[in-house]
N, C-alpha and C positions, 0 to 999 in steps of 0.2 A: 250345387248343394242340394237342390230339390230332388235330383235323381237318387242320390245316396241317402238323403235325409228328407223324405217326403213330408209335406204338410199334413199334420193330423188334426189340428184345431185352427180354424180361421175365424178371427173376430174382426168385424168391420163396423165402424161408427157406433160403437157400444156406448150407450148413455143410461145413467140410472138417476132417478129423482126420488127422494123420500120426503113426503110431506111438503112437496113443492120446492124443496131445496135440491139442486143438482149436485150430486156427490161424485159422479163420473161423467166426463164430457167427451163424446166422440172418440173413444179409444179404439185403436186398430192394431192388431198384432197377429203373428202366426206362431204356432208351436210345432217344431219339427221332430220327427223320430230320431232318437239317439242324440238329442241336443237339449240343453237346459237354458231356459230364458229366465232372467230375473227382473222383478219389478221392485225398485227401491224408492223409498220416500218416507217422509216424516209421519208422525202419528196424526191420523185424521185426514190423510191425503187421498184416500179412496182405494188403497191397495187391496184390503181384505174384501171389500164389497165387490171389486172386480173379480176376485177369485170365486166369490159366492155365486156369481152369475153363471160361471162355468159348471157349478155343481147344482144349480137349480135351487139354491138355498137363500135367496134374497128375502128380506123382511116382507111381511104381508102387504105393507103400505108402499112398497117400492114399485115404481113404474119403470120398466126396462124397455128400451128401444134399440134398434140396430139389428145386427145379425151375429150369431155364433154357430158355426158349423163344425160337426165332428165327422170326419171322413165324408164331407159333403152333405151330411144330414143336419137340417136346421134344428137347433135345440130350443131356442126361445119359443114359448107358446106350448111346449109339451105339457101334458097333464102329469100329476104326481106318480101315477102308475108307470108311465114311460120313464120318468126320471129314476125311479127305484130300480129299473132294469139297467140304467146307465151307471149310476153311482155305485161304486164298489166293484163293478164288473169291467166297464170301459174306462172309468176315471176313478183313480184312487186318491185319498186325501190323508195328509199328515198334519196335525195341528200343533199349536205351541205347547200346550200342557197335556201330556199323555194321561196324567192321572184324572183329568176332567173328561177325557174321551173314552176311557176304559171303564167297564162296569166293575165296581169293587167287590161284588158278590160272586163273580165268575172267575174260574181259573184262567190263566193266560192262554192255555192251549184251547180251552173251550171257546174263548172269544175269537181266536183265529179260525177254529173249526166252524163257528157259526157263519162267518163270511163265506166259507166254502159250501156249506150245506144250502145256504139261501140261493146262491147263484149257479151252483154246479149239480145240484141234486145228488150230492155225494153222501154216502152212508156215514153214520157217526164215527164208527171205528176208523174208516179210511180217512175221514176228515181230521181226526185227531193225529193219525200218523203223519199226514201231510202237514199238519200244524207244527209238529216237532221238527220236521224237515225244514220248514220255513224259519223256525226259530234258529236253527243251525245256519241257514242262509244269511240271516241278518246278524250273525256273530254273537249269539247268546251262548256262553259256555255251558257245557254239561246240560244241553237242552232237554234230553229225555228225563233227567232227574228233576229239573226245575219246571217242567211243563205243568205240574199240578199246583204251582204256587199262585198266589193272588197278587194283583198289581201292587198292593202296599208292601209286599215282601221283596219287591225289586227296587233298585236304585233308579234315579231319574233317567239315566242313560239307557238302562235296560228296559224301562217302560217305553221309552221312545222307540227302541228297536222292536218291541212287541207291536206298537202302533204301525210301524213301517211294514212288519210282517202281515198285518191285517190289510194294509193298503195294497200290497202287491200280491195277495193270496190268489186272486183270480186273473193274474197276468194282465193288468190293465194296459191300455195304450198310452194313457196320460196319468201322470202323478203330479199332484199339487201339494206343495209344502208351504204352510203359512207360519212364518217365524219358528222354524223347526228346532233351532238350537238356542234361542234366547234364554230359556230357563235352565240351560246346562252350563257346567263349568267349561273352561276353554279346552281342556284335554278331551273330555267326552264329546264336546261339540265338534271338534276336529275329526274325531273318529266317525261321527254320524255323517258329516259331509263326505268323508272318504267312501262311506257305504253308499250314499246317494250316487256319487260319481260312478262307482262300480256298477250299480244297478242300471243306470242310464246307458252305459256302454254295453253291458252284457245282455240286457233285456230290450234294448232299443226303445226305451221309453221316451216320450216327449214330456219334459218336466218343466213346471212353472214354480219358481221359488219367490215367495213374498217375504221381504225383510226390510227392516230399517237399518240393518247393519251392513254397511258397504263392504266390510272385510269378508263377510259371508258370501255376498253376491260376487265379489271379485274372485274368491277362491273357487266357486262352484260353476259359475254361469259362462256360457259361450257368448251370449249377448245380453245386454241389459237395457231396460227402459226406466226412466225416472218419472214418478208421479208427484204432482204438486197441485193441490186444490182440485183434484179430479181430472186434471189434464195429464195425459200420458204422452211423453215425447222422448226423443233420444237423450241418453244420459250425457250430461256435459262432463268435461274433464274435471275430475275431482280437485277441489281447491285444497291447499294445505290447511289442516284444521288447527286453529289456535287452541293449544292446550294450556289451561291455567296451571301455574306451578303448584306444587303441593302446598296446600294450606296447612302450615304447621299446627299441630294439635294444641288444644288448650289443656296441657297435661296437668293432672292432679298432683298435689303434693303428697309424698308418701304417708303423711299423717292424716290425710283426708279420709273420712270414714268410708268403708265399703258398703255400697247399697246392695250389692250381691256378692255372696261368697259361696263357692262350690268346693267341696272336699271329697275326694274319692268316689265321685259319681260313676256308677257302672250300671248300664242297662243291657239286659239280655232278653231277646225275644224267643219264646219256645218255637221249635220247628215242628214239622209234621211227624207223626209217629212212623217209625220204621217197621219192618216185618216182625221184629221181636218186641215191639211195643216201646222201644226207646225213642227219645226225642233228642235231636241234635239242635242245640240252641244257636241263634245268631246274635253276635254282639253288636249293639247299636253304638255304645261308647264304653270306654273302660278307664277307670282311675283318673277321672278328670278333676284337676285342681285349677280353680279360676276365680279371680276377684275382679269386680268392676267397681271403681270408686266414683264418688259424686263428681259430676262434670266430665267424666272420662268416656271415650268411645273405644270399645274393644270389638275387633272384627274377628269372626271365626271363618276361616277359609279352608279349602280342601276340595278334593275331587268329589264327584257325586258318590254318595254312599259312605263318606268318610266319618259321618256322625255329627255334622254341624247342626242339622235341624233337630236331631234327637236331643241335644243339649238344650236347645231353645224350647222345645216342647216340654221338657221336664221342668223348666223354670216357669213356663206359662201355666202348667197344671197346678202348681202350688200344692202338690201332693207329696207325701213321704216317699222318697225313693227307696227301692228295695235294698240298694247298696249305696252308701255315701250320705252326705249331708248337704242340704241347700238352705242357706240363710238369706233372707230378704230383709233389709233394713234392720239387721241385727237380731232377727227372730228366725228360729229354725221352723221351716214349714211343717216339720213333723210334730211340732207342739201345738198346732193350730186346731181349734174346733171349727165347725162350719161358720159360725158367726165371725170369728176372727179372720178366717180365710176370705170371707166376703169383704171385710173391712180392708184387709191388706191388698186385695186385688185392685182397689181404687188407686193405689200408688204405682201400678204398672200400666203401661200403654203398649199397644201392639200395632204394627203396620206390616201388612203382608205383601206378597209379590204382585198379585194381580188385583187392582182395586175393583175391576168389574165383577170379580167373584166375591169380594168381601163386603161390597155395598149392596144392600137390598134394592133391587130396581123398582120396587113398588113405593118406596119412601122418597120424600123430598130431601134435599140437602139439609134443610133445617131439622127435619125429623131424625135424620141419621146422626147428626151431631148431638142432638138433645137426648137421644136414647140412652147413652151411658149414664147421664145425669138422672134420668127418670128411674132407671134400674136401681141406682144407688141412693135415690131419694135426696139428691143434692139440689139445692135451690138454683133454678135456672133464671137468674135475674134478667131484667130488661136489658137488651143489647148484648147479652153474652154470646149468642150465636153469631151476630154480626162481628163482634170483637174477635172471635176465633177465625172467622173467614178472612178478615183483614190480616190477622197475624200470619196466616199461611199464604198470603199473596192473592187472595180472591176478593171479589167485590160482593157487597151485601145483596145485590139484586139476584144472585144465583141461589138464594135460599129456597126459592119455590121450584127450582128445577129438579129433575130426577137424574140419576147417574147416567142413563142412556143419552141424555141431552148434553153431556159434558165430554170433553176430550180426555184422553188417557192421563195427561198431566194434571188436568183439573180434578179428575176423580181421585188421583193419589193425594192431592192437596186436601181434598175433603176427608179422605181416610186419615190423614195426619191431624187435621182439626178435630176429628172424632177422638183420636187417641189422646189429644191434649185436653179434652173436655173436663176431666176430673183432676187436672193439675198433677200429673204423675211425676215421680222422681226418676223412674227408669223406663226407657222405651226399648222394646224388643222388636228388632227390624229383621224380617225374613225376606231377603232379596227384594228390598223396597223399590228398586228401580230397574230390575232386569226386564220387565215387560214394556219398558219405554224406549223411545229412540234416543240416540246419543245426546243431542242437545237437551232433551228433557231430563235425562239422567243427571247431567250437570246441574240443571236448575233445581231439581228436587234435592240432590245431595247438598247443594249450597244452602238451600232453605233449611234442611235438617241441621246443618252445621251452625247457621245463624241462631236457630232456636236453642240449640245446646248452649251457645254462648249467652244468650239473653235470659234463659230460664234456668240455667244450671243443671240441665238434664244429664243423665248418664245413658249411654247406648250400649246394648249388646247386639251386634249386627252380623247376620249371616250373609255372605256374598261370594260370588265367584269372579267378580270384576276386580282384579288386582290393581288396575290403574286407579279406580276410584278409591279403593280401600287405602292405598298408599297415600292418597292426598287428604283423606278425611278421617282416618283412625289414629288414635294414640298408640295402640298396641295391636299387633296382628298375631293371632294364635292359629297355627296351622295344624290341622288334624289329618291323620292317615290311618285307615282301618280302625277308627274309633279312639285312637290315642293322640295325645298332644305330642307332636314331634318337633315343634319349633315355636318360640315366642320371640318376635322381633323387638329390638330396642327402640324406644321412642326417640324422635328427633327433638332438638331443642325448640321450645315454643317461641313464636313471634308475638303472641298475645296471650293474656292470662284471663282466666275466668273471674267474674265478680265473686265476691264472698258468697259462699253457699250457705243458706240459712240452715239452722239446726234441723236435723231430720227427726221426724216423729217415728217412734217405734210402736209396734202393736203388741200389747201384752196379752 
């Protein structure tokens, strides 16, 4: 194997300690040309910090020992200038959230061209032409026309392809992908994995894939290691996963009041001006009719770019839509003045995909949960923070910690506690578990389900995980190209909601 697939990266006895705590312990592995190696493990197992060592991007407080060689050259101990010559040229990187790694104020082709001009001394025009060619290589349709678009004008799958184009722009020897498909729906994720496979074979890359999703690892990797509590070892034969049966929904009665009603919602985004000054608009969603009743969980599903998040954003904004009507708690958002909108916003809570992005790292857990109450001038009685922490399955001693000191699952529980701080009636959930590993996904969804039962909450949830959706939603609304194409029939309930208290309306 070594003759046909030579070793590109050799790691020996790699160890990382942060603040005296050992997060990686004596890890050893090789990356071979034309082969993909996977590291699988739960949240907090040390996978990502291992990848960061190969990129020279460990936290300032990290103490790294051992050896990492690239084509025989020792990387540990290099200064930042030497690392800048390696990152992007010899080693490419693709992260989990392309929107976070792409610059929102630069066109996609300029971002690809930037990677070329930095490392190849290529002229701007030549770099842009090469950028378009790379967009075609990674499967972006009509690349020449779409090159001038900005990241927010692309779907999640297309943004990930742009990130891959940047990563391979300088024909690196090594490609590292950290959870590259966890934020994508199943269909788009499969196409991204196919693209990785093709690039590894055609360009003879040595690839390292970091994931908590065993299915991704099994689909893509030639060999796999498993990480647990910083220890890297051979992957054991996977045990059959016990899947809990679908928890039948607490279905609302047809006469239960709708906490959210959407009629005829249509959102169109203006495109770039053409040669004759005309604009070709892009449809975010079209003619959406949707109700969410008290105590009901409604899931929006569909492929990347189908309009799911657009609908959620329109509700969160509490602004008058250009086309259509949105009613929250029986009140049209179009009739609200600034003061009424502020009052109504208290009845909505939101939980987002990645808690590490939605929680301010400078604030303590107690400050994060208390902030909504301070903004809305709601009395924060003694013990309220501790009560919320306990309700989401955390202990009160975490109140003084900061998000970076918590695991991914703990961070998401803090985000849920924060969303509950104002006693909302409706929670808007945007991929609330996709950034977590499989066991944590079940834990968080089970928590949300219990909270819905206990508090009589209603949920509007965007997700691409059909397995979870089928177990935890009352109705599934499928979107395609911005339109509703299917609404599933709810299953008979096995348990019922407690009586929902009368809802307040904002006049």
